[in-house]
N, C-alpha and C positions, 0 to 999 in steps of 0.2 A: 306194275309196268305203267309207264306214262308215255303214251303215244297218241298223236293226233291222226285221226283217220276221217276222211270224207265219207258221209253216208248220203244215200239217195232215198227219199221217202216219196211214195206214190199213193195217192188215194185210189181205192178200188171201187168199181161200180156198185158192187154188192154191199159196200160199206167197209169201214176199217181202212187200214193203211198197211202197205208192204214197204219194207225198208231193207236196203242191202248196202254192203261195203264193197265198192269196186276193187279195192286193193286186196281183198280177201275173197278169192273165188269161192262161190258156194255159201258165203256167209250171208244168210237171208233170214229175216224174221218178220213179224207182223204184230199188229195191235188194233184194238178198237178205236183208239185215239192216237194222235201224233205222239203225245207224251208217252203213252204206253208202248208204242212201237219203238221209240227211242230208248226206253229203258230195256226193252227186250233185245234190241240189237247190240246194246252195250254188253249185256251178259253174253250174247252169242259171240261177239268179237273177243271178249276176254277168254272164253273157252277155246276159241279157235287158236288164239295166240299161245295159250297154255299148252295146247296140244302140239303145236309146232315146236315149242321149247322142249317138251317131254320127249319128242322123237328126234331131237338134235337137228331139226330143220332150221334154216335161217329165217329170221323175221323179214317180212317184206320191206323193201326199200321204197318209201313213199316220197314222191316229189309232187308238190302241188304248184300248178301254174294257173295263171289267169289268161284268158284270151278274149279279144273283142270280136263280137260277131254282129 
């Protein structure tokens, strides 16, 4: 599957990083480094999407916009 998803990565006070995919509710992972966190969230997102397909659920419709603030 080839899908582009936005991820949010946040440093944690105790160390490491938490990363999540806003378009996939509950799809969260972590890692000691940013790179590790990104590898882990890719695996989590792949499993999330595979699970949707296996249950016959629709894949999320992702629309990415930019805003000026």
